[in-house]
N, C-alpha and C positions, 0 to 999 in steps of 0.2 A: 503494499500499501504505499503510494507518495506518500509524504508528509506535506505539512502545510506549505512550505519553501518551496518542496518540488511542483505542488501543487498548482501555485500562484505564476513561478518560471512558466509550464507549458502552457497557460490560460493567457499571459498578460506579454508574453516575449514579445510580439509583433506590434505592440506598444513603444515599445523602447527605441529611441536613438542611434543610429550610428554616433560615433566619435566628432566625425565631421558636421554631422547636421545638428548634433548638438552643442559644437564648437560655434554656429551660424546664430545660435539662441541666444550668447550670453551677451549680456548687457552690460559688463563688467569683465575687468582682470583678464581679457583676449591677451593682450599684450605679456601678461604676465606668464599665462598659460605657454603660449608661441614660443616666449625665450626659455621657458624650462623644457619643451620640446626638445630646442637645438640642444640643449646643456645634455643631454642622457646618454650616456655611453654603454653601447649592450657587447661586453666582452664576448671574442670568440666561442672560449668554453660554455659561455651562458646559450647561446646560438646553435652551439650542438648539441646541446645537453636535451633542450626544446624539440630537435628532431627526434628524440626518445617518445615524444608526446602521440600516444599510438591513434586517436581521432582527435581531431580540434575540439576544446573546447568552449563552449557558451560562457559569458561572464557579463552577468549584470551587474551593472555598475551604478550604486546609488547615490547622486551629485547632487550640487548647487556653486553657482558659478561665485558666490561671497564667499565659501569656506577656504581657507587657506589649506587645508592639506588635500581638499580636491585641485586645488592649484598645482600642488605641489606634485603628488602622486597619480593622480587621472594623466599627465603626458608620458609618464613610466609605462603604465599600463598601452597605452596607446602605440606607443615606439615598439615594446614588445610586440604587440598582436600583429603590427608592420613588420618588423622586421623577421618575424619567426612564422607565418602562416599559421598558428598554433590556436590563436582565441578568437573568437569571433564575439565582440563586445557591442551589449546596447547599454544606453546610460537611461537612466531613468531621474525625473524630477524627486527630490528627496521628499517634497510636499503635496506632489499631485496625486489624485485619488487612488490611482493605482499605483503606486509607490509602495514597495514589500519595507520600508523603512520598520513599521512596528514589528513585523519580524525578526529583526535583527538589533533590538534594542540592544545598546551597549551597557554590560553588566544591569540587564533587565530594567534601563530603566533611562537610558540617551538616547539621542536622535544622532548619534556621532558617524559622520561620514568624512571620505567616501566609505562606503560598503560593496565591496567587492564579492560577489557570492558566485562559483564556480559550478558548470554543471554539464554533465558529459552529455553523449549524445542520445542518451536514452534519458535524461533529464534526474538524473540523479546528481545530488546532491556534494562535490567532492572537496569542498572547502570554502573558507571566507576568509577575507581579510577584512579589518576595520580600521579605518583611520590614520595609522601608521605602525611600522613595526615598533615592539616593545624596545629596543635598541636604540632607534632615533628617538625616544622619550627619553630613556633615562639618561644618552648623553646631552641631549639637549637643557635637561634640567639639570645636569652637575656644569653645564658652561653657565647658564643663565645664575647659578648659584655664586658662581667664580664672579661673574660678571657685578652682582650686586656689592660681594664682600670686597672686591680690590677699589670700589668707589662709595663711598659712604655717603655722600650727597644723594644715590640713587636712594636711599631709606632702607628699609626693607622688603623683601619680593612678596612679602603677603599682602602689602599696603597698594590701595586702590592707585593708580598711574596718575590719574586725573588730581589728585593730590598735589604732586610736585607742579614747581613753577615751569612755566613753558619752554624756557631755555636749559633746565634739566632734563625735561621729559622727552625732549628732542635730541637729546646726547644718548639719552639712555634706549631712544627708538634705534636710534643710529647704531648704538654697542651691538643690540639685540639682530638688528639688519644684519649686521658684519658676522656675527656668528652664524645666522642661519646659511648665508652666503657660502660659509667656509667650510662648513658641512653637508652643504647640499649634493656634490657629488660620491660620498661615502654614502649619506643617506637613499640616494637612489641605489647604490649596489646592493641596499638591505631592504629596499622594495622589490627587485628584480630577485633576490635571494628567497624571498616568502612567497611570493607570487611562484618563482619556479619550484619550491617544495611542495606545494598545494595542485600544480600541474604535474607533476611526476610523483608525487608521492616523496614524504623526506626520507626514506632507505633510498629511493631511485637517484634523489637528489646529492647523494653523502657525499659523490665525489667531487662536486662542484663546490659543495657545502664546508669543503678542506681549503678552499680558495678564499675565504670569505677576507676580504680587508682589515687591516685594523683602523680601531678608531681613529681620526684626524687627533693630533695632538695639541695638549693645550698652549 
C-alpha cells in the first residue's frame, strides 16, 4: 500500500513545474539563483557515481523564491539533474493548495524548505532532503559564534539584530555574508553528497563518501 507521500506524488506530479519554468515565475532572488548555478562544481567522481543509478528518480522539490536555503540548494539539485540525466525534477510552491509540505514538517512542526522528496519509477519514496545538510548547519553555527566572539560590538548572537545601531548591523551583515561566501563551495559539495547518498543508497555511495572534503579552515 502506498503511503500518503507516495500517493500524493503519484496524483500531483503533473502539477509541478520544471526547474526552468519555476525560475520563470520568480519575483525575487533570480540573480542570486543564477549566480549560484554558475558556482556549482560537480566532480568527475560524482558524475560517474550517478551513472550507477539504475533508473532516473523523480524529485519533488518544495520551494519558495524568498527562502535562502532554496536559493542556495535548489540550483545544486538542478545542476546535478542537468549533468547526470538521472534526476527528473518538479518544483512545487510551498504554500500552493497541492503542496505536500504538511507531509514533510521538519520536527513535526516547521514548514522548512527546500524539501527534496525522491521517488523511484514505481512511486516508492527512496529518501528526503530537508533544508540543508546537518554538516552545513553545524559549521555555519560555529562560524557565526566565532564572528560574535571576535567582535564584542555585535553583542549577543541571541539578541535581535534590529536592536543594533545601523552601522554596526551593516558590519555584522557583511561579516555573515562573507562567511557564507567562504563556505559556499564546500556546502555545495555537502549537498551533492547528501543527494548522492539518497539516489544510490548510502552503501553504494560509500566510495564517493570517502572523498568528502574537509570543512573550510577558520
